[in-house]
TIRO-2110 file (N, C-alpha, C; in Angstrom, 1 decimal):
// TIRO-2110
0.8, -1.2, 0.0, N, 1, A
0.0, 0.0, 0.0, CA, 1, A
0.9, 1.3, 0.0, C, 1, A
2.1, 1.1, 0.4, N, 2, A
3.0, 2.3, 0.4, CA, 2, A
3.5, 2.6, -1.0, C, 2, A
3.8, 3.8, -1.2, N, 3, A
4.4, 4.2, -2.5, CA, 3, A
5.7, 5.0, -2.2, C, 3, A
6.6, 5.0, -3.2, N, 4, A
7.9, 5.7, -3.0, CA, 4, A
7.6, 7.1, -3.3, C, 4, A
8.2, 8.0, -2.5, N, 5, A
8.1, 9.4, -2.8, CA, 5, A
9.5, 9.9, -3.0, C, 5, A
9.8, 10.3, -4.3, N, 6, A
11.1, 10.8, -4.6, CA, 6, A
11.2, 12.3, -4.3, C, 6, A
12.2, 12.7, -3.6, N, 7, A
12.4, 14.1, -3.2, CA, 7, A
13.4, 14.7, -4.2, C, 7, A
13.1, 15.9, -4.7, N, 8, A
14.0, 16.6, -5.6, CA, 8, A
15.2, 17.1, -4.9, C, 8, A
16.4, 16.8, -5.4, N, 9, A
17.6, 17.4, -4.9, CA, 9, A
18.3, 16.8, -3.7, C, 9, A
17.6, 16.2, -2.8, N, 10, A
18.2, 15.7, -1.6, CA, 10, A
17.3, 14.6, -0.9, C, 10, A
17.9, 13.7, -0.3, N, 11, A
17.1, 12.7, 0.4, CA, 11, A
16.6, 13.2, 1.7, C, 11, A
17.1, 14.3, 2.2, N, 12, A
16.9, 14.8, 3.6, CA, 12, A
16.1, 16.0, 3.6, C, 12, A
14.8, 15.9, 3.8, N, 13, A
14.0, 17.2, 3.9, CA, 13, A
14.3, 17.9, 5.2, C, 13, A
14.3, 19.2, 5.1, N, 14, A
14.7, 20.0, 6.3, CA, 14, A
13.6, 21.1, 6.4, C, 14, A
13.2, 21.3, 7.7, N, 15, A
12.4, 22.5, 8.0, CA, 15, A
12.7, 22.9, 9.4, C, 15, A
12.1, 24.1, 9.8, N, 16, A
12.4, 24.6, 11.1, CA, 16, A
11.8, 23.8, 12.2, C, 16, A
10.9, 22.8, 11.9, N, 17, A
10.2, 22.0, 12.9, CA, 17, A
10.8, 20.7, 13.1, C, 17, A
11.9, 20.3, 12.5, N, 18, A
12.5, 19.0, 12.6, CA, 18, A
13.2, 18.9, 14.0, C, 18, A
13.0, 17.8, 14.6, N, 19, A
13.7, 17.6, 15.9, CA, 19, A
12.8, 16.8, 16.9, C, 19, A
13.3, 15.9, 17.6, N, 20, A
12.6, 15.1, 18.5, CA, 20, A
12.1, 15.9, 19.7, C, 20, A
12.8, 16.9, 20.0, N, 21, A
12.4, 17.7, 21.2, CA, 21, A
11.7, 19.0, 20.8, C, 21, A
11.0, 19.0, 19.6, N, 22, A
10.2, 20.1, 19.2, CA, 22, A
10.9, 21.0, 18.2, C, 22, A
10.3, 22.2, 17.9, N, 23, A
10.9, 23.1, 16.9, CA, 23, A
12.3, 23.5, 17.2, C, 23, A
13.1, 23.6, 16.1, N, 24, A
14.5, 24.1, 16.3, CA, 24, A
14.4, 25.5, 16.7, C, 24, A
15.4, 25.9, 17.5, N, 25, A
15.5, 27.3, 17.9, CA, 25, A
16.9, 27.8, 17.4, C, 25, A
16.8, 28.4, 16.2, N, 26, A
18.0, 28.8, 15.5, CA, 26, A
18.4, 30.2, 16.0, C, 26, A
19.7, 30.5, 16.2, N, 27, A
20.1, 31.8, 16.6, CA, 27, A
19.8, 32.8, 15.5, C, 27, A
19.7, 34.1, 15.8, N, 28, A
19.5, 35.0, 14.7, CA, 28, A
20.8, 35.0, 13.8, C, 28, A
20.7, 35.4, 12.5, N, 29, A
22.0, 35.4, 11.7, CA, 29, A
23.0, 36.3, 12.4, C, 29, A
24.3, 35.8, 12.3, N, 30, A
25.3, 36.6, 13.0, CA, 30, A
25.6, 37.9, 12.4, C, 30, A
26.1, 38.9, 13.1, N, 31, A
26.6, 40.1, 12.5, CA, 31, A
27.9, 39.8, 11.7, C, 31, A
28.2, 40.7, 10.8, N, 32, A
29.4, 40.5, 10.1, CA, 32, A
30.3, 41.7, 10.4, C, 32, A
31.6, 41.5, 10.7, N, 33, A
32.2, 40.1, 10.8, CA, 33, A
31.7, 39.3, 11.9, C, 33, A
31.7, 38.0, 11.8, N, 34, A
31.2, 37.1, 12.8, CA, 34, A
32.1, 37.2, 14.0, C, 34, A
31.5, 37.3, 15.2, N, 35, A
32.4, 37.5, 16.4, CA, 35, A
32.6, 36.1, 17.0, C, 35, A
33.9, 35.9, 17.4, N, 36, A
34.3, 34.7, 18.0, CA, 36, A
35.3, 34.9, 19.2, C, 36, A
35.4, 36.1, 19.7, N, 37, A
36.4, 36.5, 20.7, CA, 37, A
36.3, 35.6, 21.9, C, 37, A
35.1, 35.2, 22.3, N, 38, A
35.1, 34.4, 23.5, CA, 38, A
35.6, 33.0, 23.3, C, 38, A
35.8, 32.6, 22.1, N, 39, A
36.3, 31.3, 21.7, CA, 39, A
37.8, 31.3, 21.6, C, 39, A
38.4, 32.5, 21.7, N, 40, A
39.9, 32.6, 21.6, CA, 40, A
40.3, 32.6, 20.1, C, 40, A
39.4, 32.9, 19.2, N, 41, A
39.8, 33.0, 17.8, CA, 41, A
40.0, 34.4, 17.4, C, 41, A
41.1, 34.7, 16.8, N, 42, A
41.4, 36.1, 16.4, CA, 42, A
40.2, 36.8, 15.6, C, 42, A
39.9, 38.0, 15.9, N, 43, A
38.8, 38.7, 15.2, CA, 43, A
39.0, 38.8, 13.7, C, 43, A
40.2, 38.9, 13.3, N, 44, A
40.5, 39.1, 11.8, CA, 44, A
40.6, 37.8, 11.1, C, 44, A
40.4, 36.7, 11.8, N, 45, A
40.6, 35.3, 11.1, CA, 45, A
39.4, 35.0, 10.3, C, 45, A
39.7, 34.3, 9.2, N, 46, A
38.6, 33.6, 8.4, CA, 46, A
38.5, 32.2, 9.0, C, 46, A
37.4, 31.8, 9.5, N, 47, A
37.2, 30.6, 10.2, CA, 47, A
36.7, 29.5, 9.3, C, 47, A
37.5, 28.5, 9.1, N, 48, A
37.1, 27.2, 8.5, CA, 48, A
36.8, 26.3, 9.6, C, 48, A
35.6, 25.7, 9.6, N, 49, A
35.2, 24.9, 10.7, CA, 49, A
34.7, 23.6, 10.4, C, 49, A
34.9, 22.6, 11.2, N, 50, A
34.3, 21.3, 11.1, CA, 50, A
34.0, 20.9, 12.5, C, 50, A
32.8, 21.2, 13.0, N, 51, A
32.4, 20.9, 14.4, CA, 51, A
31.7, 19.6, 14.4, C, 51, A
32.4, 18.5, 14.0, N, 52, A
31.9, 17.2, 14.0, CA, 52, A
32.9, 16.3, 14.9, C, 52, A
32.4, 15.1, 15.2, N, 53, A
33.3, 14.2, 16.0, CA, 53, A
34.6, 13.9, 15.3, C, 53, A
35.6, 13.8, 16.1, N, 54, A
37.0, 13.6, 15.5, CA, 54, A
37.1, 12.3, 14.8, C, 54, A
36.3, 11.3, 15.1, N, 55, A
36.4, 10.1, 14.4, CA, 55, A
35.9, 10.2, 12.9, C, 55, A
35.4, 11.3, 12.5, N, 56, A
35.0, 11.5, 11.1, CA, 56, A
36.2, 12.1, 10.3, C, 56, A
37.2, 12.5, 10.9, N, 57, A
38.4, 13.1, 10.2, CA, 57, A
39.3, 12.0, 9.6, C, 57, A
39.7, 12.2, 8.4, N, 58, A
40.6, 11.2, 7.8, CA, 58, A
41.8, 12.0, 7.3, C, 58, A
43.0, 11.3, 7.0, N, 59, A
44.2, 12.0, 6.6, CA, 59, A
44.0, 12.8, 5.3, C, 59, A
43.3, 12.3, 4.3, N, 60, A
43.2, 13.0, 3.1, CA, 60, A
42.4, 14.3, 3.3, C, 60, A
41.3, 14.3, 4.0, N, 61, A
40.6, 15.6, 4.2, CA, 61, A
41.4, 16.5, 5.1, C, 61, A
42.2, 16.0, 6.1, N, 62, A
43.0, 16.9, 6.9, CA, 62, A
44.1, 17.5, 6.0, C, 62, A
44.7, 16.7, 5.1, N, 63, A
45.7, 17.2, 4.1, CA, 63, A
45.1, 18.4, 3.4, C, 63, A
43.9, 18.2, 2.9, N, 64, A
43.2, 19.3, 2.1, CA, 64, A
43.0, 20.5, 3.0, C, 64, A
42.6, 20.3, 4.2, N, 65, A
42.4, 21.5, 5.1, CA, 65, A
43.7, 22.2, 5.4, C, 65, A
44.8, 21.4, 5.6, N, 66, A
46.1, 22.1, 5.8, CA, 66, A
46.6, 22.8, 4.5, C, 66, A
46.3, 22.3, 3.4, N, 67, A
46.6, 23.0, 2.1, CA, 67, A
45.9, 24.3, 2.1, C, 67, A
44.6, 24.3, 2.5, N, 68, A
43.8, 25.5, 2.5, CA, 68, A
44.4, 26.5, 3.5, C, 68, A
44.8, 26.1, 4.6, N, 69, A
45.5, 27.0, 5.6, CA, 69, A
46.8, 27.6, 5.1, C, 69, A
47.6, 26.8, 4.4, N, 70, A
48.8, 27.3, 3.8, CA, 70, A
48.5, 28.3, 2.8, C, 70, A
47.4, 28.2, 2.0, N, 71, A
47.1, 29.1, 0.9, CA, 71, A
46.4, 30.4, 1.5, C, 71, A
45.9, 30.3, 2.7, N, 72, A
45.1, 31.4, 3.3, CA, 72, A
45.7, 31.8, 4.6, C, 72, A
46.7, 32.6, 4.7, N, 73, A
47.4, 32.9, 6.0, CA, 73, A
46.5, 33.5, 7.1, C, 73, A
45.3, 34.1, 6.7, N, 74, A
44.4, 34.6, 7.8, CA, 74, A
43.5, 33.6, 8.3, C, 74, A
43.4, 32.4, 7.7, N, 75, A
42.5, 31.4, 8.1, CA, 75, A
42.9, 30.6, 9.3, C, 75, A
41.9, 30.1, 10.0, N, 76, A
42.2, 29.2, 11.1, CA, 76, A
41.2, 28.1, 10.9, C, 76, A
41.5, 26.9, 11.6, N, 77, A
40.6, 25.8, 11.5, CA, 77, A
40.0, 25.6, 12.9, C, 77, A
38.7, 25.5, 13.0, N, 78, A
38.0, 25.3, 14.3, CA, 78, A
37.4, 23.9, 14.3, C, 78, A
37.8, 23.1, 15.2, N, 79, A
37.4, 21.7, 15.3, CA, 79, A
36.7, 21.5, 16.6, C, 79, A
35.9, 20.4, 16.6, N, 80, A
35.2, 20.0, 17.9, CA, 80, A
36.3, 19.3, 18.7, C, 80, A
36.4, 19.6, 20.0, N, 81, A
37.3, 18.9, 20.9, CA, 81, A
36.8, 17.5, 21.1, C, 81, A
37.6, 16.5, 21.0, N, 82, A
37.2, 15.1, 21.1, CA, 82, A
37.1, 14.7, 22.6, C, 82, A
36.5, 13.6, 22.8, N, 83, A
36.5, 13.0, 24.1, CA, 83, A
37.9, 12.4, 24.4, C, 83, A
38.5, 12.1, 23.3, N, 84, A
39.9, 11.5, 23.4, CA, 84, A
40.8, 12.5, 23.9, C, 84, A
41.6, 12.3, 24.9, N, 85, A
42.5, 13.3, 25.5, CA, 85, A
43.6, 13.6, 24.5, C, 85, A
44.0, 12.6, 23.6, N, 86, A
45.1, 12.8, 22.7, CA, 86, A
44.7, 13.4, 21.4, C, 86, A
43.4, 13.6, 21.1, N, 87, A
43.0, 14.1, 19.8, CA, 87, A
43.6, 15.5, 19.4, C, 87, A
43.4, 16.4, 20.4, N, 88, A
43.9, 17.8, 20.1, CA, 88, A
45.4, 17.8, 19.9, C, 88, A
46.2, 17.1, 20.8, N, 89, A
47.6, 17.0, 20.6, CA, 89, A
48.0, 16.4, 19.3, C, 89, A
47.4, 15.3, 19.0, N, 90, A
47.7, 14.6, 17.7, CA, 90, A
47.4, 15.4, 16.5, C, 90, A
46.3, 16.1, 16.5, N, 91, A
45.9, 17.0, 15.3, CA, 91, A
46.9, 18.1, 15.2, C, 91, A
47.3, 18.7, 16.3, N, 92, A
48.3, 19.8, 16.3, CA, 92, A
49.6, 19.3, 15.7, C, 92, A
50.0, 18.1, 16.2, N, 93, A
51.2, 17.5, 15.7, CA, 93, A
51.2, 17.3, 14.2, C, 93, A
50.0, 16.8, 13.7, N, 94, A
49.8, 16.5, 12.3, CA, 94, A
49.8, 17.8, 11.5, C, 94, A
49.3, 18.9, 12.1, N, 95, A
49.3, 20.2, 11.4, CA, 95, A
50.8, 20.6, 11.2, C, 95, A
51.5, 20.5, 12.3, N, 96, A
53.0, 20.9, 12.3, CA, 96, A
53.7, 20.1, 11.3, C, 96, A
53.4, 18.8, 11.2, N, 97, A
54.1, 17.9, 10.2, CA, 97, A
53.8, 18.3, 8.8, C, 97, A
52.7, 19.0, 8.6, N, 98, A
52.3, 19.5, 7.3, CA, 98, A
52.6, 20.9, 7.0, C, 98, A
53.4, 21.5, 7.9, N, 99, A
53.9, 22.8, 7.7, CA, 99, A
53.0, 23.9, 8.1, C, 99, A
52.0, 23.6, 9.0, N, 100, A
51.0, 24.6, 9.4, CA, 100, A
51.2, 24.8, 10.9, C, 100, A
51.3, 26.1, 11.3, N, 101, A
51.4, 26.4, 12.7, CA, 101, A
50.3, 25.8, 13.5, C, 101, A
50.6, 25.0, 14.5, N, 102, A
49.5, 24.3, 15.3, CA, 102, A
48.6, 25.2, 16.0, C, 102, A
49.0, 26.5, 16.3, N, 103, A
48.2, 27.5, 16.9, CA, 103, A
47.0, 27.9, 16.0, C, 103, A
47.1, 27.6, 14.8, N, 104, A
46.0, 27.9, 13.9, CA, 104, A
44.8, 27.0, 14.0, C, 104, A
45.0, 25.9, 14.8, N, 105, A
43.9, 25.0, 15.1, CA, 105, A
43.3, 25.4, 16.4, C, 105, A
42.0, 25.6, 16.4, N, 106, A
41.2, 25.9, 17.6, CA, 106, A
40.2, 24.8, 17.9, C, 106, A
40.0, 24.6, 19.2, N, 107, A
39.1, 23.5, 19.5, CA, 107, A
38.0, 24.0, 20.4, C, 107, A
36.7, 23.5, 20.1, N, 108, A
35.5, 23.9, 20.8, CA, 108, A
35.1, 22.8, 21.7, C, 108, A
34.8, 23.0, 23.0, N, 109, A
34.3, 22.0, 23.8, CA, 109, A
32.8, 21.7, 23.5, C, 109, A
32.4, 20.6, 23.9, N, 110, A
31.0, 20.3, 23.6, CA, 110, A
30.1, 21.2, 24.5, C, 110, A
29.0, 21.6, 23.9, N, 111, A
28.0, 22.5, 24.5, CA, 111, A
26.6, 21.9, 24.2, C, 111, A
25.6, 22.6, 24.8, N, 112, A
24.2, 22.2, 24.5, CA, 112, A
23.8, 22.5, 23.1, C, 112, A
22.6, 22.1, 22.6, N, 113, A
22.2, 22.3, 21.3, CA, 113, A
22.2, 23.8, 20.9, C, 113, A
21.7, 24.7, 21.7, N, 114, A
21.7, 26.1, 21.4, CA, 114, A
23.1, 26.6, 21.2, C, 114, A
24.0, 26.3, 22.1, N, 115, A
25.4, 26.7, 22.0, CA, 115, A
26.0, 26.2, 20.7, C, 115, A
25.7, 24.9, 20.4, N, 116, A
26.2, 24.3, 19.1, CA, 116, A
25.8, 25.1, 17.9, C, 116, A
24.5, 25.4, 17.9, N, 117, A
24.0, 26.2, 16.7, CA, 117, A
24.6, 27.6, 16.6, C, 117, A
24.8, 28.2, 17.8, N, 118, A
25.5, 29.5, 17.8, CA, 118, A
26.9, 29.4, 17.3, C, 118, A
27.6, 28.3, 17.6, N, 119, A
28.9, 28.2, 17.1, CA, 119, A
28.9, 27.9, 15.6, C, 119, A
28.0, 27.1, 15.1, N, 120, A
28.0, 26.9, 13.7, CA, 120, A
27.8, 28.2, 12.9, C, 120, A
27.0, 29.1, 13.5, N, 121, A
26.7, 30.4, 12.9, CA, 121, A
28.0, 31.3, 12.9, C, 121, A
29.0, 31.0, 13.7, N, 122, A
30.2, 31.8, 13.8, CA, 122, A
31.3, 31.3, 12.9, C, 122, A
31.0, 30.2, 12.2, N, 123, A
32.0, 29.7, 11.2, CA, 123, A
31.8, 30.4, 9.9, C, 123, A
32.9, 30.8, 9.2, N, 124, A
32.7, 31.4, 7.9, CA, 124, A
32.5, 30.4, 6.8, C, 124, A
33.1, 29.2, 6.9, N, 125, A
32.9, 28.2, 5.9, CA, 125, A
33.0, 26.8, 6.6, C, 125, A
32.0, 26.0, 6.6, N, 126, A
32.0, 24.7, 7.1, CA, 126, A
32.6, 23.7, 6.2, C, 126, A
33.5, 22.9, 6.6, N, 127, A
34.2, 22.0, 5.8, CA, 127, A
33.7, 20.6, 6.1, C, 127, A
33.2, 19.9, 5.0, N, 128, A
32.6, 18.6, 5.1, CA, 128, A
33.8, 17.6, 5.3, C, 128, A
33.5, 16.5, 5.9, N, 129, A
34.5, 15.4, 6.1, CA, 129, A
34.3, 14.4, 5.0, C, 129, A
35.3, 13.5, 4.9, N, 130, A
35.3, 12.4, 4.0, CA, 130, A
36.0, 11.2, 4.6, C, 130, A
35.7, 10.0, 4.4, N, 131, A
34.6, 9.6, 3.5, CA, 131, A
33.2, 9.6, 4.1, C, 131, A
33.1, 9.7, 5.4, N, 132, A
31.8, 9.7, 6.0, CA, 132, A
31.5, 11.2, 6.2, C, 132, A
30.6, 11.7, 5.4, N, 133, A
30.4, 13.2, 5.4, CA, 133, A
29.4, 13.6, 6.5, C, 133, A
29.2, 14.9, 6.6, N, 134, A
28.3, 15.5, 7.5, CA, 134, A
26.9, 15.3, 7.0, C, 134, A
26.0, 15.0, 8.0, N, 135, A
24.6, 14.8, 7.7, CA, 135, A
23.8, 16.0, 8.4, C, 135, A
23.4, 15.7, 9.6, N, 136, A
22.6, 16.7, 10.4, CA, 136, A
23.5, 18.0, 10.6, C, 136, A
24.8, 17.8, 10.8, N, 137, A
25.6, 18.9, 11.1, CA, 137, A
25.7, 19.9, 9.9, C, 137, A
25.8, 19.3, 8.7, N, 138, A
25.8, 20.1, 7.5, CA, 138, A
24.5, 20.8, 7.3, C, 138, A
23.4, 20.2, 7.6, N, 139, A
22.1, 20.8, 7.5, CA, 139, A
21.9, 21.9, 8.5, C, 139, A
22.4, 21.6, 9.7, N, 140, A
22.3, 22.7, 10.8, CA, 140, A
23.2, 23.9, 10.4, C, 140, A
24.4, 23.6, 9.8, N, 141, A
25.2, 24.8, 9.4, CA, 141, A
24.5, 25.6, 8.4, C, 141, A
23.8, 25.0, 7.4, N, 142, A
23.1, 25.7, 6.4, CA, 142, A
22.0, 26.5, 7.0, C, 142, A
21.3, 26.0, 8.0, N, 143, A
20.2, 26.7, 8.6, CA, 143, A
20.7, 27.9, 9.4, C, 143, A
21.9, 27.8, 9.8, N, 144, A
22.5, 29.0, 10.6, CA, 144, A
23.2, 30.0, 9.6, C, 144, A
23.0, 29.8, 8.3, N, 145, A
23.5, 30.7, 7.3, CA, 145, A
25.0, 30.5, 7.0, C, 145, A
25.6, 29.4, 7.5, N, 146, A
27.0, 29.0, 7.2, CA, 146, A
27.1, 28.1, 6.0, C, 146, A
27.8, 28.6, 5.0, N, 147, A
27.9, 27.7, 3.8, CA, 147, A
28.7, 26.5, 4.1, C, 147, A
28.4, 25.4, 3.3, N, 148, A
29.1, 24.1, 3.5, CA, 148, A
29.8, 23.8, 2.2, C, 148, A
31.2, 23.5, 2.4, N, 149, A
32.0, 23.1, 1.2, CA, 149, A
32.1, 21.6, 1.3, C, 149, A
31.8, 20.9, 0.2, N, 150, A
31.9, 19.5, 0.1, CA, 150, A
32.4, 19.1, -1.2, C, 150, A
32.6, 17.8, -1.4, N, 151, A
32.9, 17.3, -2.7, CA, 151, A
32.4, 15.9, -2.9, C, 151, A
32.1, 15.5, -4.1, N, 152, A
31.8, 14.1, -4.3, CA, 152, A
33.0, 13.2, -4.1, C, 152, A
32.8, 12.1, -3.5, N, 153, A
34.0, 11.2, -3.2, CA, 153, A
34.6, 10.8, -4.6, C, 153, A
35.9, 10.5, -4.5, N, 154, A
36.6, 10.1, -5.7, CA, 154, A
36.3, 8.6, -6.0, C, 154, A
35.8, 7.9, -5.1, N, 155, A
35.4, 6.5, -5.3, CA, 155, A
34.0, 6.4, -4.9, C, 155, A
33.4, 5.3, -5.3, N, 156, A
32.0, 5.0, -4.9, CA, 156, A
32.0, 4.5, -3.5, C, 156, A
32.0, 5.4, -2.5, N, 157, A
32.0, 4.9, -1.1, CA, 157, A
30.7, 4.9, -0.5, C, 157, A
29.6, 5.1, -1.2, N, 158, A
28.3, 4.9, -0.7, CA, 158, A
27.6, 6.2, -0.2, C, 158, A
26.4, 5.9, 0.2, N, 159, A
25.5, 6.9, 0.6, CA, 159, A
26.1, 7.9, 1.6, C, 159, A
26.7, 7.4, 2.7, N, 160, A
27.2, 8.3, 3.8, CA, 160, A
28.2, 9.3, 3.3, C, 160, A
28.9, 9.1, 2.2, N, 161, A
29.8, 10.0, 1.7, CA, 161, A
29.2, 11.1, 0.8, C, 161, A
28.0, 10.9, 0.4, N, 162, A
27.3, 11.8, -0.5, CA, 162, A
26.3, 12.8, 0.1, C, 162, A
26.0, 12.7, 1.4, N, 163, A
25.0, 13.5, 2.0, CA, 163, A
25.3, 15.0, 1.9, C, 163, A
26.5, 15.4, 2.2, N, 164, A
26.8, 16.8, 2.1, CA, 164, A
26.6, 17.3, 0.7, C, 164, A
27.0, 16.6, -0.3, N, 165, A
26.8, 17.0, -1.7, CA, 165, A
25.3, 17.1, -2.0, C, 165, A
24.6, 16.1, -1.5, N, 166, A
23.1, 16.2, -1.8, CA, 166, A
22.5, 17.4, -1.2, C, 166, A
22.9, 17.8, 0.0, N, 167, A
22.4, 19.0, 0.6, CA, 167, A
22.8, 20.3, -0.1, C, 167, A
24.1, 20.3, -0.5, N, 168, A
24.5, 21.5, -1.2, CA, 168, A
23.8, 21.6, -2.6, C, 168, A
23.6, 20.5, -3.3, N, 169, A
22.9, 20.5, -4.5, CA, 169, A
21.5, 21.0, -4.4, C, 169, A
20.9, 20.7, -3.3, N, 170, A
19.5, 21.1, -3.0, CA, 170, A
19.4, 22.6, -2.8, C, 170, A
20.5, 23.2, -2.4, N, 171, A
20.5, 24.7, -2.2, CA, 171, A
20.6, 25.5, -3.5, C, 171, A
21.1, 24.7, -4.5, N, 172, A
21.3, 25.4, -5.8, CA, 172, A
22.7, 26.0, -5.9, C, 172, A
23.6, 25.7, -4.9, N, 173, A
24.9, 26.3, -4.9, CA, 173, A
26.0, 25.3, -5.2, C, 173, A
25.7, 24.2, -5.9, N, 174, A
26.7, 23.2, -6.2, CA, 174, A
27.8, 23.7, -7.1, C, 174, A
27.5, 24.7, -7.9, N, 175, A
28.6, 25.3, -8.8, CA, 175, A
29.6, 26.0, -8.0, C, 175, A
29.3, 26.4, -6.7, N, 176, A
30.3, 27.1, -5.9, CA, 176, A
30.8, 26.2, -4.8, C, 176, A
30.0, 25.5, -4.1, N, 177, A
30.3, 24.8, -2.9, CA, 177, A
30.5, 23.2, -3.1, C, 177, A
30.4, 22.7, -4.3, N, 178, A
30.6, 21.3, -4.5, CA, 178, A
31.9, 21.2, -5.4, C, 178, A
33.0, 20.9, -4.7, N, 179, A
34.3, 20.9, -5.4, CA, 179, A
34.4, 19.7, -6.3, C, 179, A
35.1, 19.9, -7.4, N, 180, A
35.3, 18.8, -8.4, CA, 180, A
36.4, 17.9, -8.0, C, 180, A
37.2, 18.1, -7.0, N, 181, A
38.3, 17.2, -6.6, CA, 181, A
39.0, 17.8, -5.5, C, 181, A
40.0, 17.1, -5.0, N, 182, A
40.8, 17.6, -3.8, CA, 182, A
41.4, 18.9, -4.0, C, 182, A
42.1, 19.1, -5.1, N, 183, A
42.7, 20.4, -5.4, CA, 183, A
41.7, 21.6, -5.4, C, 183, A
40.6, 21.4, -6.0, N, 184, A
39.6, 22.4, -6.1, CA, 184, A
39.0, 22.6, -4.7, C, 184, A
38.9, 21.6, -3.9, N, 185, A
38.3, 21.7, -2.6, CA, 185, A
39.2, 22.6, -1.7, C, 185, A
40.5, 22.3, -1.7, N, 186, A
41.5, 23.2, -0.9, CA, 186, A
41.5, 24.6, -1.4, C, 186, A
41.5, 24.8, -2.7, N, 187, A
41.5, 26.1, -3.3, CA, 187, A
40.2, 26.9, -3.0, C, 187, A
39.1, 26.2, -3.0, N, 188, A
37.8, 26.9, -2.7, CA, 188, A
37.8, 27.3, -1.2, C, 188, A
38.3, 26.4, -0.3, N, 189, A
38.3, 26.7, 1.1, CA, 189, A
39.2, 27.9, 1.4, C, 189, A
40.3, 28.0, 0.6, N, 190, A
41.3, 29.1, 0.9, CA, 190, A
40.7, 30.4, 0.4, C, 190, A
END
């Protein structure tokens, strides 16, 4: 008796009422320039952010992020602090090994849902992860007016790697925010 409903552009419908605990409470759009002083991020910095669990980070994506930081001297990378005590230290060491000053990596502690959405709104460009891409986090970033940069995977790695691209395509911004490869991804981020 059921029938398939095909959604245009994305598998993930989004509206302001989604959520098990009731309507979403999105912060108002941030002022420009976006303020992040209380987070210890320099006011003049362009903030590339990936506020997702550290287990979604992989060496290829991290290489691309470090390439972007080398191309954009004013940029910093804002990551979610992991539960793992070694995550921040290891990521800073990996940044240094790739020729990037580890102080350009900033880490955000976990906060409640409202604080998380406020942080997403303070990011200048959200960077999608690979091969397991952002899902709800990418959608939340878009709802807070933060653009999401993603790319289609270079291999057929399945549904989980294509969600960010699906969401970006649904916004009509795939010509700008859907990179055609790793080099284009880094250059666009920079």
